[in-house]
Residue frames as qw, qx, qy, qz and C-alpha x, y, z in Angstrom:
[[0.514, 0.517, -0.473, -0.496, 84.27, 128.25, 121.55],
 [0.913, -0.029, 0.376, -0.153, 83.63, 124.66, 120.52],
 [0.283, -0.395, 0.733, 0.476, 86.10, 122.51, 118.59],
 [0.540, 0.372, -0.396, -0.643, 85.37, 121.82, 115.00],
 [0.942, 0.010, 0.189, -0.279, 83.98, 118.51, 114.06],
 [0.531, -0.432, 0.680, 0.262, 86.54, 115.78, 113.71],
 [0.688, 0.422, 0.563, 0.177, 84.95, 114.59, 110.47],
 [0.353, 0.934, 0.050, 0.003, 85.65, 118.05, 109.01],
 [0.225, -0.825, 0.493, 0.157, 89.31, 118.42, 110.17],
 [0.700, -0.091, 0.687, 0.169, 90.00, 114.90, 108.86],
 [0.620, 0.699, 0.352, 0.058, 89.10, 116.19, 105.37],
 [0.036, 0.944, -0.266, -0.194, 91.94, 118.74, 105.33],
 [0.888, 0.401, -0.113, 0.197, 94.61, 117.72, 102.94],
 [0.437, -0.762, 0.416, 0.234, 98.22, 117.25, 104.06],
 [0.899, 0.352, 0.201, 0.165, 99.10, 115.71, 100.72],
 [0.647, 0.591, -0.137, 0.462, 102.78, 116.03, 99.82],
 [0.167, -0.833, 0.281, -0.446, 103.69, 117.59, 103.16],
 [0.896, -0.440, 0.000, -0.062, 104.35, 114.57, 105.24],
 [0.855, 0.100, -0.065, 0.505, 107.95, 114.06, 104.21],
 [0.271, 0.591, -0.084, 0.755, 108.63, 117.79, 104.74],
 [0.530, -0.763, -0.104, -0.354, 107.16, 118.03, 108.25],
 [0.088, 0.541, -0.674, 0.495, 109.41, 118.43, 111.29],
 [0.348, -0.146, -0.884, 0.278, 109.15, 116.17, 114.31],
 [0.083, 0.227, 0.475, -0.846, 107.34, 118.93, 116.16],
 [0.490, 0.154, -0.244, -0.823, 104.77, 119.20, 113.38],
 [0.547, -0.049, -0.808, -0.213, 104.15, 115.40, 113.29],
 [0.316, -0.195, -0.797, 0.476, 103.71, 115.47, 117.10],
 [0.190, -0.794, -0.537, -0.213, 101.14, 118.27, 117.07],
 [0.461, -0.586, -0.191, 0.638, 103.48, 120.88, 118.70],
 [0.035, -0.403, 0.293, 0.866, 103.77, 123.05, 115.52],
 [0.645, 0.538, 0.183, -0.510, 101.29, 123.85, 112.77],
 [0.744, 0.109, 0.569, 0.333, 101.82, 121.57, 109.72],
 [0.474, 0.759, 0.324, 0.307, 101.42, 124.55, 107.31],
 [0.111, 0.932, -0.110, 0.328, 103.09, 127.56, 108.96],
 [0.718, 0.120, -0.500, 0.470, 105.33, 125.73, 111.46],
 [0.177, -0.565, 0.322, -0.739, 104.42, 128.18, 114.31],
 [0.079, -0.004, -0.900, 0.429, 104.17, 126.68, 117.80],
 [0.426, -0.469, -0.596, -0.494, 100.60, 125.59, 118.51],
 [0.183, -0.267, 0.528, -0.785, 98.94, 126.90, 121.63],
 [0.267, 0.221, 0.855, -0.386, 95.92, 125.57, 123.55],
 [0.527, 0.531, 0.215, -0.628, 93.75, 127.09, 120.87],
 [0.083, 0.329, -0.815, -0.471, 95.25, 124.79, 118.16],
 [0.822, 0.176, 0.038, -0.540, 92.88, 122.57, 116.22],
 [0.537, -0.242, 0.807, 0.045, 93.40, 118.86, 116.31],
 [0.517, 0.416, -0.465, -0.586, 93.51, 117.37, 112.82],
 [0.948, -0.062, 0.159, -0.267, 93.16, 113.83, 114.08],
 [0.600, -0.376, 0.659, 0.253, 95.54, 110.88, 113.76],
 [0.647, 0.635, -0.256, -0.337, 96.93, 110.26, 110.33],
 [0.808, -0.229, 0.519, 0.160, 98.46, 106.95, 109.32],
 [0.362, 0.799, -0.386, -0.287, 101.24, 107.21, 106.90],
 [0.980, 0.155, -0.112, 0.051, 102.79, 104.15, 105.18],
 [0.664, 0.454, -0.334, 0.491, 106.33, 105.42, 105.42],
 [0.063, 0.484, -0.436, 0.756, 106.24, 107.27, 108.72],
 [0.214, -0.266, -0.850, 0.402, 103.75, 105.52, 110.94],
 [0.160, -0.813, -0.556, -0.066, 101.10, 107.57, 112.81],
 [0.211, 0.159, -0.162, 0.951, 101.33, 111.30, 113.17],
 [0.160, -0.718, -0.645, 0.207, 99.03, 113.55, 115.21],
 [0.273, 0.276, 0.108, 0.915, 99.04, 117.03, 113.62],
 [0.099, -0.789, -0.471, 0.382, 97.50, 120.11, 115.41],
 [0.388, 0.445, 0.281, 0.757, 97.16, 123.32, 113.42],
 [0.040, -0.261, -0.273, 0.925, 96.73, 126.98, 114.20],
 [0.370, 0.611, 0.602, -0.356, 93.21, 128.39, 113.67],
 [0.258, 0.738, -0.173, -0.600, 94.21, 130.74, 110.86],
 [0.047, 0.338, -0.854, -0.392, 95.84, 127.97, 108.77],
 [0.258, 0.305, 0.911, -0.103, 92.76, 125.71, 109.31],
 [0.356, 0.708, 0.320, -0.518, 90.49, 128.50, 108.12],
 [0.195, 0.660, -0.491, -0.535, 92.67, 129.11, 105.07],
 [0.057, -0.177, 0.960, 0.207, 93.00, 125.40, 104.23],
 [0.336, 0.418, 0.801, -0.264, 89.33, 124.74, 104.65],
 [0.415, 0.726, 0.060, -0.545, 88.44, 127.48, 102.21],
 [0.142, 0.543, -0.715, -0.417, 91.04, 126.13, 99.73],
 [0.122, -0.007, 0.990, 0.065, 89.89, 122.48, 100.06],
 [0.407, 0.552, 0.569, -0.454, 86.20, 123.59, 99.91],
 [0.379, 0.703, -0.215, -0.562, 86.85, 125.36, 96.61],
 [0.117, 0.387, -0.866, -0.293, 88.80, 122.41, 95.15],
 [0.274, 0.203, 0.922, -0.185, 86.14, 119.96, 96.28],
 [0.453, 0.618, 0.390, -0.511, 83.35, 121.94, 94.67],
 [0.309, 0.642, -0.477, -0.515, 85.29, 122.07, 91.32],
 [0.183, 0.327, -0.908, -0.186, 85.81, 118.37, 91.24],
 [0.302, 0.137, 0.863, -0.382, 82.81, 116.73, 92.98],
 [0.106, -0.240, -0.767, -0.585, 80.06, 115.42, 90.64],
 [0.207, -0.628, -0.732, 0.165, 77.43, 115.67, 93.33],
 [0.130, -0.630, -0.178, 0.745, 78.27, 119.31, 93.95],
 [0.058, -0.071, 0.558, 0.825, 78.29, 119.98, 90.20],
 [0.251, -0.399, -0.756, -0.454, 74.60, 118.84, 90.11],
 [0.253, -0.433, 0.216, -0.838, 73.78, 120.68, 93.32],
 [0.778, -0.292, -0.535, -0.151, 73.07, 117.53, 95.16],
 [0.613, -0.750, 0.186, -0.164, 73.58, 117.01, 98.96],
 [0.730, 0.391, -0.428, 0.362, 77.26, 116.50, 99.53],
 [0.715, -0.669, -0.172, 0.111, 78.53, 115.85, 103.14],
 [0.683, -0.128, 0.002, 0.719, 82.18, 116.72, 102.54],
 [0.149, 0.549, 0.210, 0.795, 81.15, 120.11, 100.99],
 [0.446, -0.790, -0.193, -0.373, 78.94, 120.97, 103.97],
 [0.793, -0.478, -0.122, 0.356, 81.68, 119.87, 106.53],
 [0.582, 0.078, 0.058, 0.807, 84.37, 121.91, 104.84],
 [0.047, -0.657, -0.235, -0.714, 82.12, 124.94, 104.52],
 [0.629, -0.736, -0.223, -0.116, 81.11, 124.64, 108.24],
 [0.774, -0.290, -0.073, 0.558, 84.83, 124.27, 109.19],
 [0.391, 0.335, 0.121, 0.849, 85.81, 127.37, 107.20],
 [0.281, -0.738, -0.234, -0.567, 82.99, 129.39, 108.88],
 [0.765, -0.601, -0.229, 0.038, 83.81, 128.11, 112.36],
 [0.754, -0.268, 0.009, 0.600, 87.49, 128.95, 112.21],
 [0.357, 0.655, 0.161, 0.646, 87.43, 132.35, 110.51]]
């Protein structure tokens, strides 16, 4: 199984969670959403630079990535002007692909 595109995983929102994350979650040892220990099948969410905390490197479990990708895809489609007019939208396509790849 191939790893999802880094461009897609970077789109997943961690808004409001950074201050609530444990050290293990920030280091990529536990999923940032469910806090379960991440195994070798975890999905790298890429480095995130945070003004108050420096750099974190979250890694998530596959089921949480699939769920988050679906949620972020739906939220994106509701708020994106390009999607509203059925125009080509790279973030929409990346989030959809990520949701399909991780289900």
